[in-house]
KOLROMAR-707815 format. One line per 4 residues: number of its first residue (from 1); their letters; for each residue x, z, y of C-alpha. Coordinates in steps of 0.25 Angstrom, whole numbers. Example, Ala and Ser with C-alpha at 12.3 -4.5 7.8 and 13.67 -1.06 7.14 Angstrom:
2
1) AS) 49:31:-18 | 55:29:-4 .
***
This chain:
564
1) MEFS) 145:70:450 | 152:63:438 | 150:62:423 | 161:61:413 .
5) MQNL) 163:60:399 | 172:71:393 | 178:72:380 | 180:87:379 .
9) PGCS) 187:93:367 | 178:95:355 | 167:88:361 | 159:74:359 .
13) LERI) 164:63:368 | 150:63:373 | 150:74:383 | 147:72:398 .
17) SLWL) 154:83:407 | 151:84:422 | 161:93:428 | 156:98:442 .
21) LMAF) 160:110:449 | 147:114:455 | 136:107:446 | 132:111:432 .
25) VVAL) 132:99:423 | 130:99:408 | 135:90:397 | 131:86:383 .
29) SACG) 142:89:373 | 143:90:358 | 154:100:355 | 159:108:344 .
33) GSNN) 147:109:335 | 144:123:332 | 158:127:335 | 159:136:347 .
37) KSHQ) 173:132:351 | 172:128:366 | 178:116:373 | 190:117:382 .
41) VSAP) 185:112:395 | 193:113:407 | 186:114:421 | 187:101:430 .
45) SSSS) 198:102:440 | 194:105:454 | 201:111:467 | 190:121:468 .
49) HNSS) 194:128:454 | 201:141:455 | 211:142:444 | 210:157:445 .
53) VASS) 194:157:443 | 196:147:431 | 205:158:424 | 202:160:410 .
57) VMST) 201:175:413 | 186:177:416 | 181:187:427 | 174:199:422 .
61) ELVL) 164:197:434 | 151:190:430 | 141:181:437 | 128:176:432 .
65) MTGT) 127:161:427 | 113:156:424 | 107:143:421 | 97:134:413 .
69) VTYD) 100:124:402 | 90:112:402 | 89:98:395 | 82:85:398 .
73) YVPH) 70:84:389 | 64:70:388 | 49:69:384 | 42:59:377 .
77) NNNN) 33:49:384 | 19:52:387 | 15:43:376 | 25:50:366 .
81) SGLN) 33:37:364 | 47:38:369 | 54:48:378 | 51:49:393 .
85) YLAI) 64:50:401 | 57:50:414 | 51:64:410 | 63:71:407 .
89) EQRP) 62:86:409 | 72:98:409 | 70:108:397 | 77:121:395 .
93) VRGA) 87:122:384 | 82:134:376 | 89:142:366 | 103:135:367 .
97) VIEV) 116:142:366 | 123:142:380 | 138:146:382 | 147:149:394 .
101) LNQN) 161:143:392 | 173:147:400 | 183:136:405 | 190:137:392 .
105) GVVI) 178:133:384 | 176:147:379 | 162:152:377 | 161:165:385 .
109) NTDI) 146:167:384 | 134:162:376 | 119:163:376 | 106:156:372 .
113) VAND) 99:148:383 | 85:154:387 | 71:148:384 | 71:143:398 .
117) GSYV) 85:136:397 | 91:148:406 | 104:156:403 | 112:167:409 .
121) FNVP) 127:170:408 | 135:181:415 | 148:174:417 | 162:178:423 .
125) INTF) 164:174:438 | 173:163:442 | 175:157:429 | 174:143:424 .
129) IQVR) 163:142:414 | 153:132:408 | 140:133:401 | 137:126:388 .
133) VKAQ) 124:125:381 | 124:122:366 | 113:113:359 | 111:125:350 .
137) LLRN) 100:135:348 | 105:148:344 | 97:161:341 | 104:173:335 .
141) TSPG) 92:182:334 | 83:181:322 | 77:171:319 | 90:164:323 .
145) WNFK) 94:149:324 | 105:140:327 | 102:126:330 | 112:115:336 .
149) VTDN) 110:101:341 | 123:94:337 | 129:80:337 | 130:74:323 .
153) TNNN) 138:62:328 | 148:72:334 | 152:81:322 | 139:89:325 .
157) ALYT) 144:94:338 | 134:104:346 | 129:98:358 | 131:106:371 .
161) LVGA) 128:106:386 | 139:110:395 | 140:114:409 | 151:112:419 .
165) LTST) 164:121:419 | 162:129:433 | 166:143:438 | 155:154:438 .
169) GMTN) 159:157:452 | 156:171:458 | 141:171:458 | 129:169:449 .
173) SQRN) 127:154:445 | 118:144:438 | 122:133:429 | 111:124:423 .
177) LHAT) 114:115:412 | 105:102:409 | 106:93:397 | 102:79:402 .
181) SGWG) 95:68:394 | 105:58:397 | 94:48:401 | 97:38:412 .
185) VSSY) 87:28:417 | 84:20:404 | 94:26:394 | 103:38:391 .
189) TSAR) 115:37:400 | 122:51:398 | 123:61:387 | 110:65:381 .
193) AAAP) 113:80:384 | 98:84:382 | 96:79:368 | 102:91:360 .
197) FAIL) 95:101:369 | 82:94:367 | 83:94:352 | 87:109:353 .
201) DDIY) 75:113:361 | 66:107:350 | 73:116:340 | 71:128:349 .
205) IGAN) 56:125:350 | 55:125:335 | 63:137:332 | 56:146:341 .
209) RLNE) 42:140:336 | 47:144:322 | 50:158:326 | 37:159:333 .
213) AGNI) 30:155:320 | 37:167:313 | 50:163:309 | 60:174:306 .
217) HDFK) 71:167:299 | 84:161:306 | 84:147:307 | 95:139:299 .
221) PIEL) 105:133:309 | 104:118:310 | 110:107:319 | 101:96:326 .
225) RWSK) 110:84:326 | 108:74:337 | 116:63:343 | 113:51:352 .
229) KNNA) 119:43:340 | 109:48:330 | 102:35:326 | 92:30:316 .
233) ADGN) 103:24:307 | 106:31:293 | 120:34:291 | 131:44:296 .
237) YALG) 125:56:304 | 138:57:311 | 136:44:317 | 122:47:321 .
241) EIGT) 115:39:309 | 105:49:306 | 93:40:303 | 83:49:310 .
245) SFFD) 81:62:315 | 80:71:302 | 82:85:297 | 93:87:286 .
249) AADA) 91:100:279 | 106:100:275 | 112:97:289 | 104:96:302 .
253) IYIL) 93:89:310 | 98:75:315 | 91:69:327 | 91:55:332 .
257) GDAN) 97:52:346 | 99:37:346 | 95:32:360 | 86:20:361 .
261) NDTD) 83:21:346 | 78:35:342 | 81:48:349 | 74:62:344 .
265) EFDA) 81:72:354 | 68:73:362 | 58:70:351 | 55:85:349 .
269) HVIL) 45:82:337 | 56:75:330 | 66:86:332 | 56:97:328 .
273) HEWG) 51:88:315 | 66:89:310 | 67:103:313 | 54:105:306 .
277) HYVE) 61:101:293 | 72:111:296 | 61:121:297 | 55:117:283 .
281) ENFS) 69:118:277 | 73:131:283 | 60:139:285 | 52:133:274 .
285) RSDS) 54:122:264 | 53:107:263 | 53:98:250 | 53:85:258 .
289) MGGA) 63:74:253 | 64:69:267 | 66:54:269 | 59:43:278 .
293) HAGG) 44:45:281 | 34:41:291 | 19:44:295 | 9:38:286 .
297) EILD) 17:38:274 | 13:44:261 | 25:54:258 | 29:64:248 .
301) MRLS) 21:77:251 | 35:85:253 | 39:75:264 | 25:74:271 .
305) MSEG) 25:89:271 | 39:90:278 | 37:78:288 | 23:82:291 .
309) FANA) 27:96:293 | 39:93:302 | 30:84:311 | 20:95:312 .
313) FAAM) 31:105:315 | 37:97:327 | 23:96:333 | 20:111:330 .
317) MLNN) 33:115:336 | 31:107:349 | 16:109:349 | 15:94:350 .
321) PIYT) 9:85:339 | 14:72:345 | 27:69:338 | 35:60:346 .
325) DSSG) 48:53:343 | 55:44:353 | 64:32:350 | 67:18:354 .
329) SAQN) 73:12:366 | 75:22:377 | 68:32:368 | 55:25:374 .
333) SGFA) 47:24:361 | 44:31:348 | 32:37:341 | 22:49:342 .
337) SNIG) 13:55:332 | 3:66:332 | 6:75:321 | -7:82:323 .
341) NKNS) -14:68:319 | -25:71:308 | -27:56:305 | -14:52:299 .
345) SVKG) -14:38:292 | -10:45:279 | -16:58:275 | -12:67:264 .
349) FFSE) -1:77:259 | 9:65:259 | 7:62:274 | 16:68:284 .
353) GSIG) 6:65:294 | -4:73:287 | 5:85:285 | 9:85:300 .
357) SIFY) -5:84:305 | -9:96:296 | 2:105:300 | 1:102:315 .
361) NYYH) -14:103:316 | -14:116:308 | -3:122:318 | -11:117:330 .
365) SSNN) -25:121:325 | -31:134:329 | -34:136:314 | -20:139:313 .
369) KTAN) -23:153:319 | -16:150:332 | -15:135:336 | 0:130:337 .
373) DFTP) 5:142:328 | 16:138:318 | 16:152:312 | 7:149:300 .
377) IFFV) 14:136:296 | 28:142:297 | 23:155:290 | 19:146:278 .
381) LNNS) 31:137:278 | 41:148:280 | 34:157:268 | 42:158:255 .
385) SYFS) 29:155:248 | 29:141:254 | 45:137:254 | 46:143:240 .
389) HEAM) 34:137:234 | 34:129:221 | 27:117:227 | 34:107:235 .
393) TSVF) 32:107:251 | 20:100:255 | 7:102:263 | 1:108:250 .
397) LFYG) 12:119:249 | 10:123:264 | -5:123:263 | -5:131:249 .
401) QLKA) 4:141:256 | -4:142:268 | -16:146:260 | -8:156:253 .
405) LLSD) -1:162:265 | -11:160:277 | -24:157:270 | -32:158:283 .
409) QATA) -25:145:287 | -27:137:275 | -40:131:278 | -36:126:292 .
413) FNDL) -23:119:286 | -32:114:274 | -41:107:283 | -30:100:289 .
417) MLEQ) -25:96:276 | -39:90:272 | -39:82:285 | -26:76:280 .
421) NING) -32:73:266 | -23:84:259 | -32:92:250 | -22:99:240 .
425) TDEY) -25:114:239 | -12:121:235 | 3:120:236 | 3:109:225 .
429) GTNE) -8:100:231 | -18:103:221 | -31:95:223 | -24:85:232 .
433) SNNG) -32:72:231 | -25:63:241 | -15:55:234 | -11:46:245 .
437) GLAV) -17:33:237 | -8:36:225 | -14:43:213 | -1:47:207 .
441) SLPV) 2:56:220 | -8:67:214 | -8:77:210 | 2:82:220 .
445) YKTI) 9:90:209 | 8:86:195 | 8:97:184 | 19:97:173 .
449) NPDN) 20:107:163 | 33:111:155 | 26:107:142 | 33:93:140 .
453) IATN) 19:86:143 | 22:74:153 | 16:73:167 | 15:59:172 .
457) VCSS) 19:57:187 | 22:44:195 | 33:41:206 | 27:31:215 .
461) PEFG) 33:23:227 | 19:20:232 | 21:26:246 | 36:23:247 .
465) KFNR) 48:30:241 | 56:43:241 | 47:52:249 | 33:46:247 .
469) LANS) 21:52:240 | 22:50:224 | 37:46:225 | 38:59:217 .
473) QLLK) 29:67:209 | 28:82:209 | 25:90:196 | 22:105:196 .
477) LTIS) 29:112:184 | 25:127:181 | 35:134:172 | 30:147:165 .
481) QAGS) 42:148:155 | 56:148:161 | 66:140:154 | 73:127:153 .
485) YGVK) 64:114:155 | 66:99:154 | 60:89:164 | 58:75:159 .
489) VTKA) 53:63:167 | 50:49:160 | 44:36:165 | 30:34:160 .
493) GGGA) 24:23:168 | 25:15:181 | 36:6:186 | 33:-5:175 .
497) DAIS) 47:-8:169 | 55:-1:181 | 64:10:177 | 61:23:183 .
501) KPEI) 70:34:187 | 63:47:187 | 69:60:193 | 64:74:193 .
505) IVYN) 66:85:203 | 62:100:199 | 59:109:211 | 57:124:211 .
509) KGQK) 51:129:225 | 56:117:231 | 70:118:226 | 76:107:217 .
513) ILAV) 80:113:203 | 81:100:195 | 84:86:200 | 84:76:189 .
517) TNTV) 90:62:193 | 87:50:186 | 97:45:176 | 89:38:165 .
521) ANNA) 79:27:167 | 64:32:167 | 68:47:163 | 73:59:169 .
525) SGNL) 75:74:163 | 81:87:167 | 81:101:162 | 80:114:170 .
529) SLSN) 77:129:169 | 64:134:175 | 59:147:178 | 44:151:178 .
533) GVYI) 38:144:190 | 33:131:196 | 42:119:198 | 40:105:204 .
537) LEVY) 45:93:198 | 47:80:206 | 47:67:198 | 50:54:204 .
541) DLSN) 56:40:202 | 70:39:209 | 66:24:214 | 54:30:221 .
545) HDST) 63:41:228 | 72:29:233 | 67:23:246 | 77:12:244 .
549) NTEV) 72:8:231 | 63:-4:232 | 57:-3:218 | 42:1:218 .
553) NTFC) 38:8:205 | 29:20:202 | 35:27:190 | 27:37:182 .
557) FNVQ) 34:48:174 | 31:58:163 | 36:71:167 | 39:82:157 .
561) VMAN) 44:97:157 | 47:104:145 | 55:117:140 | 68:114:134 .
***
């Protein structure tokens, strides 16, 4: 038995092919992206090959070919810190695309691997074929999906698992394919074939759970881009410099794979956290600005809602509140966090720990009709009254819509909010009293009228910059007379002699309809046409949205709206 590196046409150099005439050995490859053009692979020479059998003319007689497709799953240690390579288990590859190729690399049959990892094909007798499994979930019945695991360091090529090219013979046969972890005694020593299929199976779990919760809509196709080169440096994604695992709404989900530093392919909570952002984006709505964040920080409520929900989403999909993330030398360290913990160091609408705890405990509690039922949560998030509401996304918006849509569930959810020192009573956080220790944080939404009377708000870096509580202030504007309006912001306090750079964003149901960038010191203004309805103004100082800016100034502004 011998392993060799093969540079096959159209493939990555990192392919291991094991040509055996009797055994069925598989290889990790990254070939062709979404292109279905197959590789031209010739059978290895052997005196036992019959040239007439290997003819390009296939027999009309068929035999049955069956098999199972599995991958190595590496669990976490019992203390949830790091991966335990001594406890590797084989798990079925589920829902993936499986193909039969002839000796010319032409696909002659295709199917979807069953839930137990099995497949069945009728194949022509005495014909050289090979089996290829794609790291792709494909479902053509509604709700349909198309998810792929690709290599961003190899032109976003699709990962595949390929069996040996051998004859079908004259009788029924079995060909099993297995994606190995690539782990040796103390390090990775061969191709990490299991990684793409471990990632794929997490998405398989999430997609099916969503359908069980009542989803009837097709899933937007997305690629999950993983590479063993993906590392914590920020830079060129094609070189693996992705910074961290993250969801890019315009592109894909990028996943770390840098051994001995940070790998995420076996961190199911991390994968499903990022896929939770995908669910928000495509089945609901998120107004989060993203950016760096950590537990115990006081965040903008849009960010705390998105990150707290994503943490809880992963825990809910896996029915496991212990969020684990491996890293370090030999993947032997990392961290674990209990999403269901009710004693976060920071409690409030601005805490992702609080939001995650509320959602997970609501899901897990028998007060939620049936424990571990995601249906009511998804029902609210996927309802147009939620994702088309005038208020920005937050725990307040969810609670307000839960009261409106599932009133019998509101008390249980509200009790969990109160435990986290969140007491707003509607979508706008009315009556909220927890300001996080900064008075200007409340009310959650300031009121402004189109009467040219100024409303004073302050942009503060008290808790950090860019995505922290009070960096931005939100103002609720109700228009009862459609027309052209002007918006003006003027510095009116704070910052001593420092020059402020105010900016304005106007939203309608979460969509930006005006963005005024700063061009004049201490002032900003703009004009727009408004129909009857409710609008949200976001006002902030540019320096407090710039995490690289070392200046620390709280700037206060007079905000005015007037008819033109």
